[in-house]
N, C-alpha and C positions, 0 to 999 in steps of 0.2 A: 807576735809576742808583745804584751803590753809594756809601755814605757815605765821605768821606775819612777814612782811618785815622790816628790820631795815635800817635806812638811814645812808649812809656813810658820811664821812667828805669831804667837798669841798677842792680840792687841785688845786689851780691855777698854771699852768705851761707853759703859752705861752708868748713869747716875744711880746710886743706890736707892732702891725703892721705886724708881720711875718705871712706868709702863713703857714709855717711849722717851729716848734721849736723842738729841740732835746736835749736829755740828755743821758749820759752813766753812768751806775752803775756797781759795782762789789759786789757780795754778797756771803756769805758762805752758805753751805748746811743747810737747815732748816730755813733760815731767812724768816720772814713773813712781808709783807707790809700790814698794816691793811686796813680795809675796807674804801674806799674813792671813789670819782668820780671827773671827770674833765668836764669842759664845752666844751672841744674839743674832736674830734674823736682821737683815739689813736692806734698806731701800736707798739706792743712789739715784739722784735726779740732778741733771745739769741745766742751769739757766742758759748758758751759751757754750759754744764749742761742742765737742763730742768726746766720749770716753770709750775705751775698749777694756772690758773686764775679762781676764783670762783665768781659767781654772784648769784642772786636770782633764776636764771633759770637753773643753773647747773655748771659744771666744764669743762674748756678747757685746754688741755695739750699741751705744747709748747716745743717740743724737738729741737735740733739744726737743722738749715736749714728749720725751719718753723717759722711763725709769727702769732700773734693773733690780730684780729681786734676787738677793743672795742669801740662801738659807744659812742658819747658824752652823759654825764649825766647817765652813767651806773655804779651803785654801784658795786665795785669789790675789792677783796683782792688777793694777789699773794703770793705763797709759793715757795721757791727755792728747787729744788732737785739736789743735787750736787753743786759744785762751779759754779756760774753763772756770766757771763758778759752780761749784758742786755743793748740793745740799744732801746730807746723809742722815737717815733716821735709823736708830737701833731699837728693835722691838723685842720684848721678852719672847722667847721661843714658844710657838704654839698659838700665838694670837691670831695668825692668818693661816690656818691650816689648808685652805683651798689652794694656795699657791704651791704647795708641795715641797719636795726636797731637792729640786733642780733649779738652777738659775733660769730666769726667763725675762724677756724685755716686755714691759707693759706700756700700753698707750695711756697718756695722762690727759684726762679731761680738764676743762677749765675749772670745774669745782675741785677736782683732786689737786690741781696745781695750787690753788689758793689754800687748801688744807695743808699741803706740804709746806708751803711758805709760812703759814701761820704757826705750824708746829715748830719750825726752825726759829721763828722769831721768839717763841716762848722758851726755847732751850730744852726743857723737860716737861713731860706731861704725866700727871698722877691720877689714877682712877678715883682716889678718895676725894679729890676736888670735883664737885658736881659739874661745874662748867667744863673743866678739862676732860672729865669722863665722857661728856656728850661729844666733845671734839674728837676724842679717841674713837668713840663708837662710829661716828660718821666717816672718819678717815679709814677705819677698818672695812666698813661697808664698801667704800670706793675701791679699795685695794682688791677686795674679793670679787668685785664686778668688773674690774679693768680687763679689757681684752688683751691677749698676748699679741706681740708683733714678731714676724719672722726675721729677727735681726741677730739670730745666733748662728754661729758656725761650729757645730759640734764636730769633734775629731774622732775618727775611727782609731782602733787600737791595733788592727792587723798591720803588720809592717809593710805589706805590699800596698795597701790602700794609703797608709801614711806617706809612703814615698810619692804617690801621686798628689796627695794633699799638699805636701811640702813644695812640690814643683809649682803648683798653681798659686800657692800663697806667695812664693818668691817672684812669680811672674804672672799676675792676674790677666795680662793681655794675651797670654798664650791661649789661642782658640783651637788648638788641635783637637780632633775628636777623641773620645775616650779610647777607641781602639788603637790609636797611634800612641797615646800616653801609656797604654798597657805594655807596650813593647819594652819599656825600660823598667818594669816592675816585676816581671816574672809571673804574671797571672793573666787570665783571659778577661775580656770585657764583661762577660756574664758573671764571672767570679767577683770582680770589683763592684759591679752593680749590686750584687747580693750582699756583699760585705758592707757597703755604705748603707743600704736599707736596714740591715740588722744592727749595725753598731752606731749609727747616727740617728736613726729613726726617720730619715728622709732619703729621697732618691739622690743619685749622684748629680743629676741635672739641677735639682733644687739646691743641693749643697754648693754647686759651682756658682749659681746665681747669687746665693747669700754671701759667699766669699767675695764675689765681685762687688756686690753692694757695699760690703764692709770697707773694702779698699776705696770705693768711690766716696763714701762718707768721710773717710780720713782725708782724702785729697781736697774735698770741698771745705772741710773745717779748717784746713791749712791755707785756704785762700786761692786755690787753683780755679781756672776757668772751666765752665761746663764742657766745652768742646774737648779740651785736653783730658779732662777727667773721663769722659766717655771712651776715648781711645785707650787710656791707661787701664780702664776697667775691662777692656776686651770687646767693646761694642764697635760695630762697623760704622755706625752713624750716631750723631748726637740725638736724633729723633727716637731711635730705638732705645737708647739709654734713658731718655726722658720718660717714655712710656712705661718702662720697667720701674723706674724710680717712683713715679706717681702712683703706680699700682700698689706698691708696697707701703709707701710712706704717706700717701694721700695728698701729696703736693709735688710740684715740679722742683728740680734742683735750684732754679732761680728763686722760687718762693722760700725754699729751705735756706738759701744763703741770706735772704733778706731778714730772716729771723735771727 
């Protein structure tokens, strides 16, 4: 049975007439932006620290050099992991149709980073201004071409699968096989595997890896050592954790921390 969805608070944040409006915030570790929604599409980008954006459909983790796409009218809350300097852009709906109606984490190229920072420096961008119109066009091109990164943790709605998801979110170091976890949820291993594929769009194994990675990014952002993070994330050795981390994020945990 699906969980009852709560409605967020409307948060109007666009300058009248602007194609893109921007804001910059600085937050301390653990700060929570309560559940809300905007009438515009939104891009969140963090200069430092990490963020977790939670919606009715799951959680999206935003480490440095990544951005998250939040479609218009999507209820969401944000929690800060480590000290965060956040850049946020509000776009008129429909300007970037290729990114769709679901949240996703995007890789931020060096060019896209500079465009985001320049947009935030200007505050608001208007199409009627030729220079700003060219900046808008280049930024939209970069957003449309930006590859997605598997840093989302979509949540199932089936109560049995949710029970397993809740257990692993509360204890990411739990490495029991799915067959053992199923004993406490009232469903077979095959049923839970099918439910995860159908309701999250990824396999249970992939979901478990992405959940562990999200937990690891939080611990790293809060200043924990790589060895302890590997164990907390459920890996038997730091080397196995480092291989997984680099495969997904393109850098080692040490390189991530240095940024």
